N, C-alpha and C positions, 0 to 999 in steps of 0.2 A: 504494500500500500504506500502510495506517495505520502511523504511526511507533511505535505501541504494540506492534506485532508485531516480534519480533526473530528473526533467522535465526541459529541456533546448533546445532552438532552435526547438520547436515543435517535440521533441523526448523525450522518456523515456530512460535514460542512466544508465548503471551500469557496473562496472568493477569487475571481480572476480579473485582472486588469489588462486593458488593451490600449492601443494608441488613440482610438477614437470609437465613436458609436458604430460605424460601419463594420469595423473589425469585431466588436463585441457581438453585433447582430449576426454576422457571418458565423461566429463560433456557436451562438445559440441555435442557428439553423442546423449545423453539423450535429450538435448534441440532440436536437429534436429527432433527426433521422436515426441516430444511434439508439436513442431511447425507444423508438418504435421497434427497432430490430431486437432489442432486449425485452420488449414488452414491459418496460419498467420506466416510469416517468417521474422526473424530479419536481420538487418545489423549487422555484427559482424566481429571481428578480433581476432587473436590469435598470441601471441608471447611467446614462451616457456611456462611459467606457468600462463600467464595472458590472460583472455578472456574478451573482451569488447563487450557489446551488446547495440544496439540502436533500439528502437521500435517506429514506427508510422504507421498510417493506410493510405496506398497509395490510396485506393479507396475513402477515405474521404478528399483527398487533402493534404496528407502528414502532418496530424496533429495527436495529441494524442487522442485516443478514448478509450471507455470501452474495446474494443478488446485488446488494448495494455495493459491496467491495468490487465485484466484477464490473459494474457500470462505471464506478469511479476510476478504475484502472483503464478502462477503454476511453473515458473522457480525457484522462491524462495523455493517452496516446495521440489524441487529436492535436496536442501541442508540441509533440516531439518531431 
């Protein structure tokens, strides 16, 4: 697991910063496509160049599961 993700309040959380809104939105589009492939969808927010993502598994009672770790790892791969 990337050390930039933190586990807090039964969620994996990470904030991403980009050069501008267009880059942030492009990243969100990639995450949306990835989330559909995983059939696992994040809570997220976007303000200008910042995207915040929170992951937990609703079907498991809103806790962090392997499903969240896998999606987080694949999100990180989008940036490498």
